[in-house]
C-alpha positions as CSV (number, residue, x, y, z in Angstrom):
1,M,86.9,-7.3,95.5
2,E,88.3,-7.2,99.0
3,K,90.7,-9.9,100.1
4,T,88.4,-10.9,103.0
5,I,85.5,-11.5,100.6
6,I,87.6,-13.6,98.3
7,D,88.9,-15.6,101.2
8,K,85.4,-16.1,102.5
9,A,84.2,-17.2,99.0
10,N,87.1,-19.7,98.8
11,E,86.3,-21.1,102.2
12,I,82.6,-21.5,101.2
13,M,83.6,-23.2,97.9
14,K,85.8,-25.6,99.8
15,L,83.0,-26.5,102.2
16,I,80.6,-27.0,99.3
17,E,83.1,-29.4,97.6
18,E,83.7,-31.3,100.9
19,N,79.9,-31.7,101.4
20,E,79.4,-32.8,97.8
21,K,82.1,-35.5,98.2
22,S,80.4,-36.6,101.4
23,V,77.1,-36.9,99.6
24,S,78.7,-38.9,96.8
25,V,80.4,-41.3,99.2
26,L,77.2,-41.8,101.2
27,Q,75.1,-42.4,98.1
28,K,77.5,-45.1,96.9
29,Y,77.5,-46.6,100.4
30,A,73.7,-46.6,100.5
31,E,73.5,-48.2,97.1
32,S,76.1,-50.9,97.8
33,G,74.6,-52.4,100.9
34,K,78.1,-52.7,102.3
35,T,79.3,-51.9,105.8
36,L,81.0,-48.5,106.4
37,Y,84.3,-48.7,108.4
38,T,85.8,-46.1,110.7
39,E,89.5,-45.3,110.6
40,R,91.8,-45.5,113.6
41,D,92.5,-41.9,114.7
42,S,95.5,-41.9,116.9
43,S,95.8,-38.1,116.8
44,Y,93.3,-37.9,119.7
45,G,94.5,-40.9,121.5
46,L,90.9,-42.1,122.0
47,F,91.3,-45.5,120.5
48,H,93.3,-48.0,122.5
49,D,91.8,-51.0,120.8
50,D,93.9,-52.5,118.0
51,N,90.8,-54.1,116.4
52,Y,90.0,-51.0,114.5
53,P,88.5,-50.4,112.0
54,R,85.2,-51.5,113.4
55,P,82.0,-51.8,111.4
56,I,79.4,-49.2,111.8
57,S,75.9,-50.2,110.7
58,F,73.4,-47.6,109.6
59,E,69.8,-48.2,108.6
60,D,68.7,-46.9,105.2
61,W,66.7,-44.1,106.7
62,E,69.7,-42.8,108.6
63,I,71.8,-42.7,105.5
64,R,69.0,-40.9,103.6
65,L,68.7,-38.4,106.4
66,I,72.4,-37.6,106.4
67,I,72.4,-37.2,102.6
68,H,69.3,-34.9,102.9
69,N,71.0,-32.8,105.6
70,K,74.2,-32.6,103.5
71,K,72.3,-31.4,100.5
72,Q,70.5,-28.8,102.6
73,R,73.9,-27.6,103.8
74,I,75.2,-27.4,100.2
75,A,72.2,-25.3,99.2
76,A,72.7,-23.0,102.2
77,L,76.4,-22.5,101.4
78,E,75.6,-21.8,97.7
79,K,73.1,-19.2,98.8
80,Q,75.7,-17.7,101.1
81,L,78.2,-17.6,98.3
82,E,75.7,-15.8,96.0
83,Q,75.1,-13.1,98.7
84,L,78.8,-12.3,98.7
């Protein structure tokens, strides 16, 4: 196999893994009924408020939609990996 194909396959596998982790976290969040918190990100200098993390509330349907979209993304990446 060419190096470019191997590199692309590794990149796709990494994206699949990241999306699967996201789905797992979102499913646990949806089942727990707890509030999801953001992290302070000073790398962009956008947050000047020291009261972070701040709660973010999502409705159940929003979480289910995000999970559904992530699963679709995983399926698309797996198909792309098969085509390599």
